[in-house]
A tleap script that builds the chain and sets N, CA, C and O, in Angstrom:
source leaprc.protein.ff14SB
mol = sequence {
  NVAL ASN SER SER LEU GLN SER LEU ASN VAL
  ARG LEU ASN ARG LEU GLY ASP GLU GLY GLY
  ARG LEU LEU LEU GLU GLY CYS LYS PHE ASN
  ALA THR LEU GLY ARG LEU ASN LEU SER CYS
  ASN ASP VAL HIE THR GLU VAL SER GLN VAL
  LEU TYR THR MET LEU PRO LYS ASN GLY SER
  LEU THR ASP LEU ASP LEU SER GLY ASN ALA
  LEU ASP GLU PRO ALA ALA ARG LEU VAL ARG
  ALA ALA VAL GLU VAL ASN SER THR LEU ARG
  LYS VAL ASP LEU ARG LEU ASN LYS ALA GLU
  ALA ASP THR VAL ALA ALA ILE ASP GLU LEU
  VAL LYS ARG ASN GLU LEU ALA CTYR
}
set mol.1.N position { 11.570 20.996 -1.532 }
set mol.1.CA position { 10.761 20.184 -2.437 }
set mol.1.C position { 11.566 20.370 -3.868 }
set mol.1.O position { 11.887 21.464 -4.332 }
set mol.2.N position { 11.830 19.077 -4.482 }
set mol.2.CA position { 12.354 19.135 -5.814 }
set mol.2.C position { 11.178 19.452 -6.758 }
set mol.2.O position { 10.097 18.868 -6.683 }
set mol.3.N position { 11.433 20.311 -7.552 }
set mol.3.CA position { 10.431 20.814 -8.556 }
set mol.3.C position { 10.623 20.313 -10.013 }
set mol.3.O position { 9.947 20.743 -10.948 }
set mol.4.N position { 11.545 19.420 -10.131 }
set mol.4.CA position { 11.865 18.921 -11.518 }
set mol.4.C position { 11.885 17.539 -11.621 }
set mol.4.O position { 11.969 17.061 -12.753 }
set mol.5.N position { 11.815 16.675 -10.489 }
set mol.5.CA position { 11.749 15.188 -10.564 }
set mol.5.C position { 10.401 14.730 -11.239 }
set mol.5.O position { 9.298 15.080 -10.817 }
set mol.6.N position { 10.585 13.968 -12.253 }
set mol.6.CA position { 9.350 13.480 -13.133 }
set mol.6.C position { 9.219 11.982 -12.963 }
set mol.6.O position { 8.123 11.455 -13.154 }
set mol.7.N position { 10.354 11.216 -12.589 }
set mol.7.CA position { 10.338 9.822 -12.580 }
set mol.7.C position { 11.249 9.339 -11.428 }
set mol.7.O position { 12.336 9.893 -11.262 }
set mol.8.N position { 10.879 8.407 -10.690 }
set mol.8.CA position { 11.546 7.920 -9.589 }
set mol.8.C position { 11.521 6.329 -9.511 }
set mol.8.O position { 10.449 5.774 -9.270 }
set mol.9.N position { 12.514 5.692 -9.682 }
set mol.9.CA position { 12.610 4.080 -9.680 }
set mol.9.C position { 13.479 3.735 -8.653 }
set mol.9.O position { 14.688 3.958 -8.699 }
set mol.10.N position { 12.775 3.077 -7.519 }
set mol.10.CA position { 13.618 2.508 -6.475 }
set mol.10.C position { 13.273 1.110 -6.357 }
set mol.10.O position { 13.220 0.611 -5.233 }
set mol.11.N position { 13.017 0.373 -7.462 }
set mol.11.CA position { 12.791 -0.966 -7.490 }
set mol.11.C position { 13.948 -1.754 -6.902 }
set mol.11.O position { 15.118 -1.420 -7.094 }
set mol.12.N position { 13.572 -2.862 -6.145 }
set mol.12.CA position { 14.530 -3.757 -5.616 }
set mol.12.C position { 15.387 -3.117 -4.622 }
set mol.12.O position { 16.564 -3.475 -4.662 }
set mol.13.N position { 15.050 -2.204 -3.692 }
set mol.13.CA position { 15.877 -1.539 -2.762 }
set mol.13.C position { 15.609 -1.960 -1.262 }
set mol.13.O position { 16.211 -1.339 -0.386 }
set mol.14.N position { 14.822 -2.886 -0.946 }
set mol.14.CA position { 14.343 -3.296 0.197 }
set mol.14.C position { 14.057 -2.261 1.263 }
set mol.14.O position { 14.473 -2.325 2.419 }
set mol.15.N position { 13.363 -1.378 0.795 }
set mol.15.CA position { 12.939 -0.087 1.526 }
set mol.15.C position { 11.995 -0.496 2.746 }
set mol.15.O position { 12.010 0.140 3.800 }
set mol.16.N position { 11.245 -1.503 2.550 }
set mol.16.CA position { 10.329 -1.884 3.789 }
set mol.16.C position { 9.314 -0.784 3.980 }
set mol.16.O position { 9.321 0.167 3.199 }
set mol.17.N position { 8.441 -0.850 4.968 }
set mol.17.CA position { 7.476 0.050 5.329 }
set mol.17.C position { 8.133 1.423 5.702 }
set mol.17.O position { 7.781 2.490 5.197 }
set mol.18.N position { 9.026 1.301 6.545 }
set mol.18.CA position { 9.668 2.628 6.959 }
set mol.18.C position { 10.282 3.433 5.942 }
set mol.18.O position { 10.002 4.621 5.785 }
set mol.19.N position { 11.171 2.758 5.201 }
set mol.19.CA position { 11.784 3.445 4.066 }
set mol.19.C position { 10.736 3.885 2.938 }
set mol.19.O position { 10.844 4.986 2.397 }
set mol.20.N position { 9.828 3.084 2.640 }
set mol.20.CA position { 8.764 3.558 1.740 }
set mol.20.C position { 8.000 4.689 2.132 }
set mol.20.O position { 7.687 5.595 1.360 }
set mol.21.N position { 7.650 4.621 3.538 }
set mol.21.CA position { 6.788 5.725 4.104 }
set mol.21.C position { 7.670 7.046 4.054 }
set mol.21.O position { 7.132 8.118 3.775 }
set mol.22.N position { 8.984 6.965 4.319 }
set mol.22.CA position { 9.895 8.187 4.335 }
set mol.22.C position { 9.895 8.697 2.893 }
set mol.22.O position { 9.733 9.904 2.709 }
set mol.23.N position { 10.056 7.918 1.916 }
set mol.23.CA position { 10.223 8.257 0.596 }
set mol.23.C position { 8.909 8.968 0.231 }
set mol.23.O position { 8.934 10.126 -0.185 }
set mol.24.N position { 7.805 8.312 0.378 }
set mol.24.CA position { 6.546 8.926 0.006 }
set mol.24.C position { 6.252 10.262 0.683 }
set mol.24.O position { 5.697 11.192 0.097 }
set mol.25.N position { 6.662 10.301 1.965 }
set mol.25.CA position { 6.560 11.654 2.687 }
set mol.25.C position { 7.161 12.701 1.935 }
set mol.25.O position { 6.601 13.794 1.857 }
set mol.26.N position { 8.307 12.461 1.343 }
set mol.26.CA position { 9.152 13.318 0.717 }
set mol.26.C position { 8.553 13.807 -0.723 }
set mol.26.O position { 8.782 14.907 -1.225 }
set mol.27.N position { 7.819 12.871 -1.238 }
set mol.27.CA position { 7.196 12.937 -2.580 }
set mol.27.C position { 5.836 13.574 -2.497 }
set mol.27.O position { 5.265 13.823 -3.558 }
set mol.28.N position { 5.227 13.879 -1.304 }
set mol.28.CA position { 3.924 14.303 -1.178 }
set mol.28.C position { 3.672 15.663 -1.800 }
set mol.28.O position { 2.592 15.901 -2.341 }
set mol.29.N position { 4.580 16.498 -1.737 }
set mol.29.CA position { 4.396 17.877 -2.237 }
set mol.29.C position { 5.121 18.121 -3.670 }
set mol.29.O position { 5.214 19.253 -4.144 }
set mol.30.N position { 5.557 17.125 -4.231 }
set mol.30.CA position { 6.142 17.131 -5.534 }
set mol.30.C position { 4.997 17.298 -6.487 }
set mol.30.O position { 4.011 16.562 -6.467 }
set mol.31.N position { 5.179 18.375 -7.390 }
set mol.31.CA position { 4.108 18.565 -8.440 }
set mol.31.C position { 4.366 18.126 -9.715 }
set mol.31.O position { 3.520 18.204 -10.606 }
set mol.32.N position { 5.627 17.605 -9.901 }
set mol.32.CA position { 6.141 17.091 -11.224 }
set mol.32.C position { 6.273 15.556 -11.363 }
set mol.32.O position { 6.387 15.020 -12.465 }
set mol.33.N position { 6.253 14.922 -10.280 }
set mol.33.CA position { 6.532 13.402 -10.381 }
set mol.33.C position { 5.312 12.650 -11.036 }
set mol.33.O position { 4.186 12.544 -10.549 }
set mol.34.N position { 5.719 12.195 -12.126 }
set mol.34.CA position { 4.610 11.469 -12.966 }
set mol.34.C position { 4.744 9.924 -12.790 }
set mol.34.O position { 3.704 9.265 -12.821 }
set mol.35.N position { 5.931 9.299 -12.609 }
set mol.35.CA position { 6.016 7.897 -12.524 }
set mol.35.C position { 6.835 7.625 -11.261 }
set mol.35.O position { 7.875 8.195 -10.931 }
set mol.36.N position { 6.161 6.624 -10.592 }
set mol.36.CA position { 6.884 6.137 -9.263 }
set mol.36.C position { 6.908 4.602 -9.236 }
set mol.36.O position { 5.840 3.997 -9.326 }
set mol.37.N position { 7.991 3.987 -9.125 }
set mol.37.CA position { 8.335 2.561 -9.117 }
set mol.37.C position { 8.677 2.258 -7.819 }
set mol.37.O position { 9.777 2.636 -7.416 }
set mol.38.N position { 7.858 1.579 -7.006 }
set mol.38.CA position { 8.187 1.013 -5.691 }
set mol.38.C position { 8.113 -0.542 -5.639 }
set mol.38.O position { 7.823 -1.141 -4.604 }
set mol.39.N position { 8.381 -1.131 -6.764 }
set mol.39.CA position { 8.184 -2.526 -6.874 }
set mol.39.C position { 9.342 -3.200 -6.160 }
set mol.39.O position { 10.469 -2.710 -6.084 }
set mol.40.N position { 8.962 -4.391 -5.633 }
set mol.40.CA position { 9.853 -5.434 -4.967 }
set mol.40.C position { 10.730 -4.767 -3.897 }
set mol.40.O position { 11.952 -4.909 -3.848 }
set mol.41.N position { 9.948 -3.974 -2.981 }
set mol.41.CA position { 10.601 -3.288 -1.859 }
set mol.41.C position { 10.073 -3.861 -0.320 }
set mol.41.O position { 10.446 -3.385 0.752 }
set mol.42.N position { 9.238 -4.851 -0.465 }
set mol.42.CA position { 8.812 -5.445 0.826 }
set mol.42.C position { 8.039 -4.285 1.642 }
set mol.42.O position { 8.206 -4.104 2.848 }
set mol.43.N position { 7.192 -3.542 0.848 }
set mol.43.CA position { 6.311 -2.525 1.558 }
set mol.43.C position { 4.963 -3.239 1.821 }
set mol.43.O position { 4.515 -4.149 1.124 }
set mol.44.N position { 4.355 -2.690 2.954 }
set mol.44.CA position { 3.091 -3.273 3.439 }
set mol.44.C position { 1.965 -2.110 3.631 }
set mol.44.O position { 1.809 -1.242 2.772 }
set mol.45.N position { 1.262 -2.157 4.723 }
set mol.45.CA position { 0.166 -1.418 5.033 }
set mol.45.C position { 0.627 0.083 5.318 }
set mol.45.O position { -0.131 1.006 5.020 }
set mol.46.N position { 1.827 0.312 5.875 }
set mol.46.CA position { 2.155 1.698 6.218 }
set mol.46.C position { 2.341 2.377 5.005 }
set mol.46.O position { 1.987 3.556 5.029 }
set mol.47.N position { 2.826 1.928 3.893 }
set mol.47.CA position { 3.006 2.588 2.607 }
set mol.47.C position { 1.601 2.942 1.964 }
set mol.47.O position { 1.351 3.954 1.310 }
set mol.48.N position { 0.745 1.921 2.274 }
set mol.48.CA position { -0.644 2.192 1.566 }
set mol.48.C position { -1.317 3.268 2.371 }
set mol.48.O position { -2.189 3.948 1.829 }
set mol.49.N position { -0.987 3.471 3.596 }
set mol.49.CA position { -1.736 4.411 4.498 }
set mol.49.C position { -1.139 5.844 3.976 }
set mol.49.O position { -1.851 6.849 3.967 }
set mol.50.N position { 0.127 5.857 3.572 }
set mol.50.CA position { 0.707 7.249 3.096 }
set mol.50.C position { 0.120 7.458 1.695 }
set mol.50.O position { -0.204 8.589 1.332 }
set mol.51.N position { -0.016 6.440 0.943 }
set mol.51.CA position { -0.637 6.739 -0.534 }
set mol.51.C position { -1.978 7.071 -0.271 }
set mol.51.O position { -2.515 7.774 -1.127 }
set mol.52.N position { -2.734 6.698 0.824 }
set mol.52.CA position { -4.205 7.063 1.013 }
set mol.52.C position { -4.325 8.550 1.196 }
set mol.52.O position { -5.224 9.196 0.658 }
set mol.53.N position { -3.383 9.090 1.982 }
set mol.53.CA position { -3.330 10.540 2.173 }
set mol.53.C position { -2.651 11.472 0.976 }
set mol.53.O position { -2.847 12.674 0.797 }
set mol.54.N position { -1.905 10.696 0.303 }
set mol.54.CA position { -1.080 11.353 -0.737 }
set mol.54.C position { -1.800 11.553 -1.995 }
set mol.54.O position { -1.921 12.664 -2.510 }
set mol.55.N position { -2.290 10.442 -2.501 }
set mol.55.CA position { -2.987 10.444 -3.863 }
set mol.55.C position { -4.132 11.317 -4.132 }
set mol.55.O position { -4.234 11.856 -5.234 }
set mol.56.N position { -5.059 11.510 -3.150 }
set mol.56.CA position { -6.147 12.463 -3.344 }
set mol.56.C position { -5.686 13.952 -3.747 }
set mol.56.O position { -6.324 14.713 -4.474 }
set mol.57.N position { -4.459 14.213 -3.134 }
set mol.57.CA position { -3.875 15.602 -3.267 }
set mol.57.C position { -2.946 15.792 -4.405 }
set mol.57.O position { -2.534 16.899 -4.752 }
set mol.58.N position { -2.595 14.543 -5.039 }
set mol.58.CA position { -1.487 14.653 -6.114 }
set mol.58.C position { -2.075 14.882 -7.422 }
set mol.58.O position { -3.017 14.165 -7.762 }
set mol.59.N position { -1.641 15.791 -8.202 }
set mol.59.CA position { -2.159 16.117 -9.520 }
set mol.59.C position { -1.243 15.728 -10.629 }
set mol.59.O position { -1.485 16.064 -11.788 }
set mol.60.N position { -0.202 15.030 -10.302 }
set mol.60.CA position { 0.864 14.739 -11.320 }
set mol.60.C position { 1.150 13.280 -11.615 }
set mol.60.O position { 1.578 12.889 -12.701 }
set mol.61.N position { 0.905 12.554 -10.650 }
set mol.61.CA position { 1.368 11.044 -10.653 }
set mol.61.C position { 0.393 10.328 -11.597 }
set mol.61.O position { -0.819 10.342 -11.382 }
set mol.62.N position { 0.950 9.695 -12.660 }
set mol.62.CA position { 0.210 8.949 -13.680 }
set mol.62.C position { 0.383 7.399 -13.633 }
set mol.62.O position { -0.457 6.569 -13.981 }
set mol.63.N position { 1.670 7.158 -13.124 }
set mol.63.CA position { 2.098 5.693 -13.194 }
set mol.63.C position { 2.620 5.346 -11.858 }
set mol.63.O position { 3.561 6.000 -11.409 }
set mol.64.N position { 2.045 4.280 -11.108 }
set mol.64.CA position { 2.447 3.857 -9.881 }
set mol.64.C position { 2.657 2.291 -9.887 }
set mol.64.O position { 1.744 1.529 -10.203 }
set mol.65.N position { 3.754 1.912 -9.565 }
set mol.65.CA position { 4.129 0.583 -9.624 }
set mol.65.C position { 4.362 -0.091 -8.159 }
set mol.65.O position { 5.357 0.192 -7.493 }
set mol.66.N position { 3.480 -0.901 -7.761 }
set mol.66.CA position { 3.582 -1.548 -6.424 }
set mol.66.C position { 3.740 -2.993 -6.547 }
set mol.66.O position { 3.494 -3.716 -5.581 }
set mol.67.N position { 4.160 -3.502 -7.748 }
set mol.67.CA position { 4.221 -4.943 -7.875 }
set mol.67.C position { 5.366 -5.477 -7.047 }
set mol.67.O position { 6.362 -4.850 -6.684 }
set mol.68.N position { 5.014 -6.936 -6.772 }
set mol.68.CA position { 6.118 -7.619 -5.944 }
set mol.68.C position { 6.340 -7.250 -4.577 }
set mol.68.O position { 7.389 -7.603 -4.038 }
set mol.69.N position { 5.445 -6.552 -3.918 }
set mol.69.CA position { 5.354 -6.335 -2.560 }
set mol.69.C position { 4.651 -7.200 -1.714 }
set mol.69.O position { 4.259 -8.275 -2.166 }
set mol.70.N position { 4.434 -6.888 -0.548 }
set mol.70.CA position { 3.482 -7.698 0.489 }
set mol.70.C position { 2.265 -6.975 0.807 }
set mol.70.O position { 1.841 -6.999 1.962 }
set mol.71.N position { 1.641 -6.311 -0.139 }
set mol.71.CA position { 0.417 -5.636 0.108 }
set mol.71.C position { -0.618 -6.591 0.222 }
set mol.71.O position { -0.872 -7.346 -0.716 }
set mol.72.N position { -1.351 -6.632 1.486 }
set mol.72.CA position { -2.469 -7.548 1.696 }
set mol.72.C position { -3.841 -6.798 1.365 }
set mol.72.O position { -3.874 -5.621 1.007 }
set mol.73.N position { -4.886 -7.544 1.511 }
set mol.73.CA position { -6.124 -6.971 1.179 }
set mol.73.C position { -6.492 -5.641 1.815 }
set mol.73.O position { -6.956 -4.730 1.129 }
set mol.74.N position { -6.293 -5.525 3.100 }
set mol.74.CA position { -6.647 -4.152 3.685 }
set mol.74.C position { -5.760 -3.063 3.061 }
set mol.74.O position { -6.254 -1.965 2.805 }
set mol.75.N position { -4.433 -3.334 2.800 }
set mol.75.CA position { -3.611 -2.361 2.140 }
set mol.75.C position { -4.053 -1.991 0.725 }
set mol.75.O position { -3.964 -0.841 0.293 }
set mol.76.N position { -4.545 -3.044 0.011 }
set mol.76.CA position { -4.919 -2.772 -1.285 }
set mol.76.C position { -6.300 -2.098 -1.401 }
set mol.76.O position { -6.623 -1.465 -2.406 }
set mol.77.N position { -7.126 -2.265 -0.300 }
set mol.77.CA position { -8.424 -1.458 -0.165 }
set mol.77.C position { -8.169 0.031 0.032 }
set mol.77.O position { -8.910 0.884 -0.457 }
set mol.78.N position { -7.077 0.318 0.779 }
set mol.78.CA position { -6.541 1.748 1.051 }
set mol.78.C position { -6.065 2.339 -0.389 }
set mol.78.O position { -6.374 3.479 -0.738 }
set mol.79.N position { -5.356 1.543 -1.121 }
set mol.79.CA position { -4.952 2.049 -2.337 }
set mol.79.C position { -6.097 2.302 -3.255 }
set mol.79.O position { -6.082 3.289 -3.990 }
set mol.80.N position { -7.156 1.403 -3.249 }
set mol.80.CA position { -8.256 1.568 -4.060 }
set mol.80.C position { -9.024 2.847 -3.645 }
set mol.80.O position { -9.371 3.649 -4.512 }
set mol.81.N position { -9.295 3.051 -2.340 }
set mol.81.CA position { -9.885 4.276 -1.886 }
set mol.81.C position { -9.071 5.536 -2.377 }
set mol.81.O position { -9.695 6.514 -2.791 }
set mol.82.N position { -7.707 5.536 -2.342 }
set mol.82.CA position { -6.991 6.566 -2.794 }
set mol.82.C position { -7.171 6.927 -4.211 }
set mol.82.O position { -7.363 8.091 -4.562 }
set mol.83.N position { -7.104 5.822 -5.115 }
set mol.83.CA position { -7.236 5.940 -6.486 }
set mol.83.C position { -8.654 6.461 -6.816 }
set mol.83.O position { -8.833 7.189 -7.792 }
set mol.84.N position { -9.636 6.092 -6.016 }
set mol.84.CA position { -10.965 6.518 -6.301 }
set mol.84.C position { -11.137 8.047 -6.425 }
set mol.84.O position { -11.975 8.530 -7.187 }
set mol.85.N position { -10.375 8.744 -5.707 }
set mol.85.CA position { -10.475 10.177 -5.646 }
set mol.85.C position { -9.342 10.867 -6.287 }
set mol.85.O position { -9.252 12.088 -6.165 }
set mol.86.N position { -8.455 10.188 -6.970 }
set mol.86.CA position { -7.239 10.583 -7.717 }
set mol.86.C position { -7.792 10.625 -9.367 }
set mol.86.O position { -8.325 9.645 -9.888 }
set mol.87.N position { -7.594 11.770 -9.997 }
set mol.87.CA position { -7.904 11.786 -11.328 }
set mol.87.C position { -6.871 11.744 -12.372 }
set mol.87.O position { -7.170 11.881 -13.558 }
set mol.88.N position { -5.593 11.548 -11.947 }
set mol.88.CA position { -4.441 11.523 -12.812 }
set mol.88.C position { -3.737 10.115 -13.135 }
set mol.88.O position { -2.997 9.874 -14.089 }
set mol.89.N position { -4.107 9.324 -12.206 }
set mol.89.CA position { -3.380 7.849 -12.304 }
set mol.89.C position { -3.887 7.226 -13.511 }
set mol.89.O position { -5.089 7.295 -13.769 }
set mol.90.N position { -3.040 6.599 -14.302 }
set mol.90.CA position { -3.464 5.934 -15.455 }
set mol.90.C position { -2.979 4.522 -15.506 }
set mol.90.O position { -3.381 3.756 -16.382 }
set mol.91.N position { -2.145 4.169 -14.610 }
set mol.91.CA position { -1.476 2.930 -14.421 }
set mol.91.C position { -1.207 2.620 -13.134 }
set mol.91.O position { -0.394 3.345 -12.559 }
set mol.92.N position { -1.754 1.597 -12.459 }
set mol.92.CA position { -1.378 1.036 -11.092 }
set mol.92.C position { -0.946 -0.310 -11.171 }
set mol.92.O position { -1.827 -1.088 -11.535 }
set mol.93.N position { 0.202 -0.818 -10.924 }
set mol.93.CA position { 0.459 -2.202 -11.063 }
set mol.93.C position { 0.484 -2.829 -9.628 }
set mol.93.O position { 1.231 -2.349 -8.776 }
set mol.94.N position { -0.259 -3.809 -9.376 }
set mol.94.CA position { -0.345 -4.448 -8.117 }
set mol.94.C position { -0.155 -5.988 -8.295 }
set mol.94.O position { -0.654 -6.767 -7.484 }
set mol.95.N position { 0.548 -6.401 -9.330 }
set mol.95.CA position { 0.769 -7.871 -9.605 }
set mol.95.C position { 1.641 -8.329 -8.493 }
set mol.95.O position { 2.352 -7.508 -7.914 }
set mol.96.N position { 1.636 -9.547 -8.163 }
set mol.96.CA position { 2.493 -10.254 -7.130 }
set mol.96.C position { 2.409 -9.744 -5.820 }
set mol.96.O position { 3.426 -9.650 -5.132 }
set mol.97.N position { 1.147 -9.358 -5.346 }
set mol.97.CA position { 0.896 -8.960 -4.009 }
set mol.97.C position { -0.210 -9.938 -3.501 }
set mol.97.O position { -0.583 -10.940 -4.112 }
set mol.98.N position { -0.686 -9.496 -2.276 }
set mol.98.CA position { -1.516 -10.555 -1.594 }
set mol.98.C position { -3.054 -9.848 -1.602 }
set mol.98.O position { -3.857 -10.100 -0.704 }
set mol.99.N position { -3.336 -9.036 -2.598 }
set mol.99.CA position { -4.604 -8.419 -2.798 }
set mol.99.C position { -5.578 -9.380 -3.530 }
set mol.99.O position { -5.216 -10.115 -4.448 }
set mol.100.N position { -6.850 -9.313 -3.044 }
set mol.100.CA position { -7.837 -10.031 -3.787 }
set mol.100.C position { -7.995 -9.605 -5.230 }
set mol.100.O position { -7.727 -8.450 -5.561 }
set mol.101.N position { -8.418 -10.495 -6.086 }
set mol.101.CA position { -8.608 -10.129 -7.549 }
set mol.101.C position { -9.758 -9.139 -7.659 }
set mol.101.O position { -9.653 -8.320 -8.572 }
set mol.102.N position { -10.743 -9.079 -6.953 }
set mol.102.CA position { -11.811 -8.115 -7.042 }
set mol.102.C position { -11.320 -6.683 -6.735 }
set mol.102.O position { -11.718 -5.684 -7.335 }
set mol.103.N position { -10.422 -6.690 -5.747 }
set mol.103.CA position { -9.924 -5.235 -5.439 }
set mol.103.C position { -8.954 -4.757 -6.503 }
set mol.103.O position { -8.951 -3.583 -6.873 }
set mol.104.N position { -8.154 -5.650 -6.978 }
set mol.104.CA position { -7.166 -5.185 -8.282 }
set mol.104.C position { -8.078 -4.754 -9.406 }
set mol.104.O position { -7.840 -3.736 -10.054 }
set mol.105.N position { -9.151 -5.551 -9.643 }
set mol.105.CA position { -10.028 -5.254 -10.819 }
set mol.105.C position { -10.703 -3.993 -10.739 }
set mol.105.O position { -10.904 -3.270 -11.715 }
set mol.106.N position { -11.088 -3.711 -9.432 }
set mol.106.CA position { -11.760 -2.376 -9.095 }
set mol.106.C position { -10.732 -1.223 -9.329 }
set mol.106.O position { -11.077 -0.224 -9.959 }
set mol.107.N position { -9.466 -1.359 -8.822 }
set mol.107.CA position { -8.482 -0.409 -9.167 }
set mol.107.C position { -8.144 -0.200 -10.665 }
set mol.107.O position { -7.854 0.904 -11.125 }
set mol.108.N position { -8.198 -1.269 -11.345 }
set mol.108.CA position { -8.024 -1.263 -12.801 }
set mol.108.C position { -9.098 -0.396 -13.521 }
set mol.108.O position { -8.841 0.424 -14.402 }
set mol.109.N position { -10.317 -0.680 -13.039 }
set mol.109.CA position { -11.533 0.140 -13.686 }
set mol.109.C position { -11.435 1.621 -13.212 }
set mol.109.O position { -11.901 2.524 -13.907 }
set mol.110.N position { -10.861 1.843 -12.097 }
set mol.110.CA position { -10.765 3.454 -11.694 }
set mol.110.C position { -9.748 3.927 -12.521 }
set mol.110.O position { -9.874 5.097 -12.879 }
set mol.111.N position { -8.698 3.268 -12.944 }
set mol.111.CA position { -7.558 3.789 -13.657 }
set mol.111.C position { -7.984 4.020 -14.958 }
set mol.111.O position { -7.606 5.039 -15.535 }
set mol.112.N position { -8.834 3.094 -15.589 }
set mol.112.CA position { -9.308 3.196 -16.968 }
set mol.112.C position { -10.234 4.413 -17.041 }
set mol.112.O position { -10.242 5.144 -18.032 }
set mol.113.N position { -11.085 4.636 -15.875 }
set mol.113.CA position { -11.898 5.982 -15.959 }
set mol.113.C position { -10.927 7.030 -16.146 }
set mol.113.O position { -11.085 7.762 -17.123 }
set mol.114.N position { -9.836 7.249 -15.287 }
set mol.114.CA position { -8.910 8.330 -15.569 }
set mol.114.C position { -8.407 8.412 -16.900 }
set mol.114.O position { -8.379 9.468 -17.532 }
set mol.115.N position { -7.994 7.268 -17.356 }
set mol.115.CA position { -7.465 7.165 -18.754 }
set mol.115.C position { -8.494 7.777 -19.766 }
set mol.115.O position { -8.138 8.615 -20.595 }
set mol.116.N position { -9.682 7.362 -19.674 }
set mol.116.CA position { -10.647 7.883 -20.612 }
set mol.116.C position { -10.931 9.387 -20.457 }
set mol.116.O position { -11.167 10.055 -21.463 }
set mol.117.N position { -10.917 9.905 -19.318 }
set mol.117.CA position { -10.977 11.225 -19.052 }
set mol.117.C position { -9.844 12.168 -19.435 }
set mol.117.O position { -9.980 13.391 -19.435 }
set mol.118.N position { -8.778 11.571 -19.744 }
set mol.118.CA position { -7.566 12.274 -20.098 }
set mol.118.C position { -7.635 12.472 -21.467 }
set mol.118.O position { -6.724 13.056 -22.053 }
savepdb mol mol.pdb
quit
């Protein structure tokens, strides 16, 4: 486990679900990662399932960029459920996905709650 990685940007790498899942599995136990950019990687539901298990336990991630992917409504709901029990995220970017506006707005509200508590 890398104990010094604070920011990881893998934007535009065509990771897909399998690559995104493997990357997140490797980040699960990192206690220093604050920023993670997975934008424009064609990730879907599998990545949101890993985030669902990862985010409740993660105490360092503050910024998560998932913009420009193919996250549909069920995937976005999993992200929302994970953010709901995470107290450190202060920014989640879901632009240019297939999530419904209500779900994105709910995630934004949860993130604002974290920001106010910080």
